C-alpha positions in Angstrom: 155.1 -2.6 146.5 157.0 0.0 144.6 155.2 3.8 144.4 154.8 3.6 140.9 153.0 0.0 141.3 151.0 1.5 144.0 149.5 3.9 141.6 148.1 1.2 138.9 144.5 1.6 140.6 144.3 5.2 141.8 143.9 7.1 138.6 147.6 9.0 139.0 150.1 9.5 136.7 153.0 6.9 136.9 155.7 5.2 134.9 154.6 1.9 133.5 158.2 0.8 133.0 159.0 0.3 136.7 161.0 -2.8 137.3 158.5 -4.0 139.7 155.7 -3.5 137.3 157.6 -4.9 134.4 158.6 -8.1 136.3 155.0 -8.8 137.4 153.5 -8.1 134.1 156.0 -10.3 132.1 155.3 -13.2 134.3 151.5 -12.9 133.5 152.3 -12.3 130.0 154.2 -15.8 129.9 151.0 -17.5 131.0 148.8 -15.7 128.5 151.1 -17.0 125.8 150.6 -20.5 127.3 146.8 -20.1 127.2 146.8 -18.9 123.7 149.2 -22.0 122.6 146.3 -24.3 123.9 144.5 -26.7 121.4 140.5 -26.3 120.9 140.4 -29.9 122.2 141.8 -28.5 125.6 138.5 -27.0 127.1 139.2 -28.1 130.6 142.7 -26.8 130.4 141.6 -23.6 129.3 139.1 -23.1 132.1 141.7 -24.0 134.9 144.1 -21.6 133.2 142.0 -18.6 133.1 141.1 -19.4 137.0 144.7 -19.0 137.5 145.1 -15.9 135.7 142.0 -13.7 136.1 141.6 -11.8 139.5 138.1 -13.2 139.4 136.2 -15.3 136.6 132.9 -17.2 137.0 131.7 -20.5 136.1 130.6 -21.2 132.6 132.7 -18.5 130.7 134.5 -19.1 127.5 137.1 -17.1 125.7 138.2 -18.1 122.3 141.9 -17.5 121.8 143.9 -15.5 120.8 143.3 -13.2 124.0 145.3 -10.1 124.4 145.7 -8.5 127.9 148.4 -6.0 129.2 148.4 -8.2 132.5 147.2 -11.4 131.6 143.7 -10.7 133.0 145.3 -10.2 136.6 143.1 -7.1 136.8 139.9 -8.6 135.0 136.9 -9.6 137.1 134.2 -11.6 134.8 131.1 -12.8 136.2 129.4 -16.2 135.2 128.8 -17.3 131.9 130.6 -14.4 130.0 131.5 -15.3 126.3 134.2 -13.8 124.3 135.2 -14.2 120.5 138.4 -14.2 118.8 140.6 -11.2 119.6 139.3 -9.9 122.5 141.8 -7.4 123.7 141.7 -5.9 127.5 144.2 -3.1 128.4 143.9 -4.2 131.8 146.5 -2.3 133.5 144.0 -1.4 136.2 140.4 -3.2 137.0 138.0 -4.2 134.3 134.4 -5.8 135.8 132.3 -7.7 133.5 128.8 -8.8 134.8 127.1 -12.3 134.3 126.5 -13.4 130.6 128.1 -10.6 128.7 129.0 -11.1 125.5 131.9 -10.0 123.2 132.0 -10.3 119.6 135.5 -10.6 117.7 137.9 -7.7 118.1 136.5 -5.8 121.0 138.9 -3.6 123.0 138.5 -2.5 126.7 141.3 -0.1 127.2 141.7 1.2 130.6 145.0 2.8 130.1 145.5 6.6 128.9 148.3 9.0 128.5 148.4 12.5 129.0 147.7 15.3 126.5 150.9 17.2 127.4 153.7 16.2 124.9 156.3 16.6 127.7 154.7 14.2 130.0 154.2 11.5 127.3 157.9 11.9 126.4 158.9 10.6 129.7 156.3 7.9 129.5 154.1 8.6 131.8 150.3 6.9 132.0 147.3 6.8 134.2 144.5 4.0 134.3 140.8 4.4 134.8 138.7 1.0 135.6 136.0 -0.1 133.1 132.7 -1.4 134.5 130.2 -3.4 131.9 127.0 -4.8 133.6 125.3 -8.1 133.3 123.6 -9.6 130.0 125.4 -7.1 127.5 126.3 -7.7 124.2 129.1 -5.6 122.6 129.3 -6.2 119.0 132.4 -6.8 116.6 135.1 -4.2 116.8 133.7 -2.1 119.7 136.1 -0.1 121.8 135.6 1.1 125.2 137.8 3.8 126.7 139.0 4.4 130.1 136.8 5.0 133.2 133.5 3.8 131.2 130.4 2.4 132.7 127.9 0.3 130.6 124.6 -0.6 132.3 123.0 -3.8 132.6 121.4 -5.6 129.5 122.7 -2.9 126.9 123.6 -3.7 123.4 126.6 -1.7 121.9 126.4 -1.8 118.1 129.4 -3.5 115.9 132.2 -0.7 115.4 131.2 1.8 118.1 133.5 3.6 120.2 132.4 4.3 123.8 133.7 7.5 124.8 131.0 8.2 127.7 128.6 6.2 130.1 125.9 4.1 128.7 123.0 3.3 130.7 121.2 0.2 131.3 118.5 -1.5 128.9 119.5 0.5 125.6 120.7 -0.1 122.3 123.8 2.1 121.5 125.8 2.8 118.2 128.2 5.1 116.6 131.6 7.0 116.9 131.2 8.4 119.5 128.8 5.8 120.9 125.3 7.4 121.6 121.9 5.9 122.8 119.7 5.1 119.8 116.9 4.0 121.6 115.7 1.9 124.7 114.8 -2.1 124.6 111.1 -2.2 124.1 108.2 -4.6 123.3 109.2 -4.8 119.8 112.4 -6.7 120.8 110.0 -9.1 122.6 108.6 -10.1 119.1 111.6 -9.8 116.7 115.2 -10.8 117.1 116.5 -9.7 113.7 114.7 -7.1 111.3 111.5 -9.2 110.3 112.5 -12.2 112.0 110.0 -13.3 114.7 111.1 -15.0 117.7 109.5 -18.7 117.7 108.8 -19.0 121.6 108.0 -22.7 120.9 111.6 -23.5 119.9 113.6 -21.3 122.3 113.4 -21.9 126.2 
């Protein structure tokens, strides 16, 4: 393994144009292209491809193409029952961990890669990567952006359009740019699912 490829997962500065990195990345992106070209009727084929492409993926996951990733999901770890709507973008230059039953709205971005502020280093092409951890049973609304190194706790809801620049704890609703905790998930949420719409427990399991 090249010195630069070894730094993908250490948080150190490295050059992503390294020949060994590019060769591996290009192979994975070819497979991602194949996944995005599948037909809606080819559900079983999609599932089989994701098991091949991802570092880990549990049973019952569904990702709606198109899917965009830097390494074809090669550094992505999904639990079971994860759902992603159109245009999930994962800058998976290092590891992304997503817990069971988490849901992504359309156009969500999970970005592990960053570039140094110093212009001279950016001019040379240097990059660093920090892993993202998203807990179980979370919901990230449409257009959410999660920055490098972020952790989001279990059961948390991130409102549409939010930009997550700091860690968010479990069991809260958080919104905004930058994303901030608005409130805890509470007794009101056991009675209402949307504004004045009450949950009919006779019709849901």
